[in-house]
N, C-alpha and C positions, 0 to 999 in steps of 0.2 A: 520366561520374561515376567518381571514383577508388574503389579497393577499400575504403579506410577508410570512406568515406561509405556505400557500399553495405552494408558490414558493419553500420554503425550502424543503417540502416533495417531490416535483417533482425532485429536484436536488440530494438530498441525497438518498443513496440506502441501503436497508437492507443487513445484512452481508451475507445471503444466495445468494443474487443476485451477490455480489462481487465475492464470491467463484466460483459460476457457470460461471461467465464471464471469470475469469482468469484460472480456472481449478485447483486452489490451494488456500491455505490460505496465503495471503501475510503478511509479517511483515512490518507494517507501522510505528510504533512508539516504541522507547525504552527509558525507564527511567533508568539512571545509577547513583547509589550512588558511586561516584568515590573514596571517602574516608569518614570514619565516624568521622574523626577529625573535631572539631569545637571549635572556640574560644568564641562563644556565649553560653548562657545557657537558652534558651527560655523555658518557663514553659509549652508550648504546643508542643514541638518538636515531630513530628510524628515518627521520627526514633530514638529518644532517644540518639542523637549523643553527644559526648564529646571527648573521646579519639579515636584514630584510632584503628581499629581492629588489632589484633596481626599478622594476616596473609593476609594483603591486597595485591592485585595484584601488581606486579612490572611493570616497564615501558614496557618491552618486552611483558609481558602477556596482558597488556592493549592494546597495538598496535595490537596484534594478535586478540583480541576480536573485535576491530574496523574493521579489515579486514574481519572477519567472518560475522559481521553485514552487511557490504557492499555487501558481496557475496550473502546474503539473500535478497538483494534489499531494505534495510531499507531506509525509507524516512526521518524520523526525529529522532534525538538523543537529549534527554534532560538530561543534567548532573547536578546532585545535590549532596547532602551529608547527613550529615556533611556539611562542608564548602569547596566546590570544589577548591577554590583559594588557599587552603593550600596543595593541591596535587602538587608535583613536575612534574607530568606528564600532567597537564591540557592542556597546549598549544600544546604539541605534539599530544595528543588525538584529540583536536579540529582540528588541521591541517590535521591529517590523515583522519579524517572523512569528513571534508569539501572537501578535495582533491578527495574523492571518490564520491562526489555529494550529500552527506547527509546534510540536513539542521540541524545545531547544535545550541542549546541554552543552557544556564547555569542559575542556580538559586544561588544567593549569598546574604549574608547579607551586602556586600559592604564595609566591614571594612578594607579589604586588597587590594582593587583595586587601586593600584598606577597608575600614568599616564603611566609608562612603561608597566605595565601588561595590561592595557586597549589597548594600541597600539599593543602589541603582540597578544592579542586575536583578535583584528580587522584584523591584517595582516594574522592571521591563518585562517580567514574565518568565525569567529563566526557571526551567523545571528540574534541571539536573546540574549539580556542580560537582565535578570530579577533580580531586586534588591528588597529585602524584607524590607519593612518599615511598621511599625504598628501604629505609632503615631508621632506627632511632638515633638521634644525636649526631655526633661528628661523622659517623660513617655515611649517613645520608648526604651531608655536605660534601664529603669526599667524592661520592658517586656522582653527585650533580655538579660538582666543581664550583660551588658558591658557599663561602663561609657564612654561617648564620641563617641559611635557607631553612633548615629544619625548624628552628624556633619560630620563624615568621610563618611558615606553612601550618604548623600546629596551631598557632594563634589564629590563623585565618579560618581553620576548621571550627574552632570554638566560637568565633564571631558569627560564622555562617549558621551554626547550629542554633544560635539565639535569634537570628533574623529570618531564617527560612521556615515557612510553615511545614508541618509534619508530612503534608502530601507532596512535598518536593524532596527529591533524593539528594543526599549529601554523601558522596562516595569517596573513599580513599582507594586509589589504584596503585598496586605495587608490582613493578616488573621484577620477576624472580630471576636472580642470577647467582652464580657461585659466590659472589661477594656478600650477599645478604640472606641466603636461604636459612641460615641458622638464627637469624634475628627477627623473623617475621612474626612469630607468636607474640613476642614482647611489643613489637610495633602495633599489632592489632589491638592489644590490650590498651595501649596508650591512645590510639585514635578513637576507640570506644569511649574512653573516659573523656575525651575532648568533645564528643558529641556526634561523631560520624555515624551514619545509619547503614551504610553498606561498605563492605571490604571486598575488593576484587583482586585476585591473583592473575597477573598477565604474563604468559610465557614470553621470554625474550625472543624477538624476531631478528634473525641475522640479515640485516639490511642497513643502509645508511652507515652510521659509525660503529655499529655493533659487530663484534667478532665472535666466532663460533666457540672459542675457548671459555666464554662467559656463560654458555648455555648450561642449564641444569638438566640432567637426564630425565626423560619423561617419567620413568618409574618413581623418581624422587619427587617430581612435581605432583604426580597423582597422590602419593603418600602424604605430602605436605597439605594438599587440599583436603584430603580425608581427615587428617588430624585437626585442622582448623574447624571443619564443620562439626566434628564431634565436640571440640572444646567449647564452641559458641552456640551449640544447639540449645534452643530455648531462651537465649538471650536476645537483646534488642538489636545486636549487630548482625546484619544479613551477610553471610559469607558465600562467595561463589568464585568460580574460575572461568577464564576464557578458554574453555576446552570444548571440543565437539561433543555432542550429546552421548555418543557411544562410550566415551571414557570419562564423562563427567562423574563427579565423585559419589559417595556412598548411598545416596538415596534419602538423606535427611531433609525434611522440609520440602521446599519447592525448587529443588536444585535444577531440575530440567528446564523450568521456565526461565531460569537465570543463565543456563548454559549457552555457550557460543554457538549460534546458528548462522550460517552464511546466507545473507539475503540475496546474493547474486542470482539473477540479473536485475534485482529490484533496487540496487544501490548505485550511488553516483559519488564522485569525488571531485573536488575543485581545489586547485592550488591558489596561492596568494596572488599569482599573476594572471589568473583566469583560465589556465590550462585545465582540461577536464579528462577524466578517465572513469572507467566503470568500477574501479576499486581504489581505495586509498594507496595501497602498496604500488599500484600501477603508475602513480604519479612520479615514482622514482625512476621510471623507465621511459625514455622518449619514444620508444617503439610502440608503447601502449597508449599514448596520448591520443585523444579523439578530436581535439579542436580547442578553440579559445572563445570565451564568452564575449570578447571584444569584436570578433569577426562573424560569429554565428549565434543565433538564439539557443538557449538551453534546450528548448523543445526540439529543434533541428538536430542538435548534437546527440541528445539522448535517443531520439527515434532512429537516427542513422546507426548509432552504436548497437542498439538492440537488434535492429534488422541484420547487421553484419555478424553479431556474436551468437544469436540464438541458434542458428544452424550448427554451430560448433560446440554447443554446450553438451555435456555428457548426460544424456537422457536415459541411458540404459546402464545398469551396473556392469554388464559384460564389456562395456567400453573402457572400464577402468582396470588398471593393472595393480593388484594389491588388495589390502584388507577391505577397502570400500566395496569390493565385489561381493563380499559375504556379510556385510553389515546390516543389521536389522533396522538401522535408521537411514538407509539410503534414500527413501522416499521423502523424508523431511529435511535431510541434511544435504543431499545432492553431492556428496563427495567432499564436504567440508570446505576449507579455505582454499579455493581453487587458485587464486592469484599467488598465495604463499607457496603452494605446492609447485606451481610453475616456476616461481622465482628460485626455489631452492633445489629443484631437480632438473630444471630445463626441459621438462616434459609436460605435455598437456593431459596425458592420461594417467598420471601418477596419483595414487591415493593421498588423502590428507596426510601431511608429514607428521603430525602429532599422533594420529591414530596408527599410522604405519610404524612409527617408532615404538608405540606401546605394544603393538602386535609382535614386532621383532624382539622386544624385550621380555615377552611372555606375560605382560600385565594387561592385555586387552580383555575386557570382561567377557566371560563365556556366554552370558545371556545377551550379548550384543551381536552374536554370530548366528547366522541362519543357514549357512551351507558351506562348511569347510571344504567339501569336495569340489566347489567351484573355483578354488584358488589354483 
């Protein structure tokens, strides 16, 4: 195992150790679909967004939710949708959360980010602006279903680069599919020129409107990530992939600190109508909803969820069927994206679907394996 991976394992802690140290289960991260309204029609939208839900939270309810999240000690709030810039409450929510010391980020397709809105979000304390771009030019517009969206989004990145201080992150996130995998290098070059500070590859998740035939095989996704890291090594654009640490790419720079680590059970998710779940993907499944903020406090919902879920968490690698059983990163990753694995396999004991796919394809890194005989 190389020194960087060993250092990562020494710094990151297993969830049992965190709970033992604090004496409770802390709420670290919350994903909030502020509205389901969206002007784009992406073919792989994970939330199937288009029109707002008929009973979305009003401004007063949204601000009360922020106050409750702050009281729970929330560290990071990530606002998505739908398209969050279509919400009239966005700036007030960002301001309320940032004033409480919460690090706030938003994900947007960038089509409605005027200079005025960018400045308002900056002044409200937004720490992370993530713009979704999937290809350069007309292909992006075709994928997103909106003519002219590419030009508006690229202009939004340039405006934000001028207005946001360097200590705030300006990210371009790209969902990798069979339609755009050959255009990603040129896209990254363009967003670097526009002023983006980070570039993130996002594996396509088969849920919502996404279909499996759009997925890129994991071996090609890993190779693409490695190529981008080599290409941009030493440049100002930080490149990373939302991959579990065991298969995160080639070890250039600080890749492991940027790799995808599942914070479950320290994560929460809220839908535009106030429904709650322990993970964003679980909002798509009525069977995994925990309650609604209109009928119960967030503290009650979260405490009940943790109490009911913790006994069923996979605490021992021997409880898992697959490559997670022999992975060197088990203690810090805990089996990867558990909700995604459950969604795609229908099983609670399945290994992370990306890592298992890499193992089955013969591209799982040898130094991420600690005991092949355990399989």
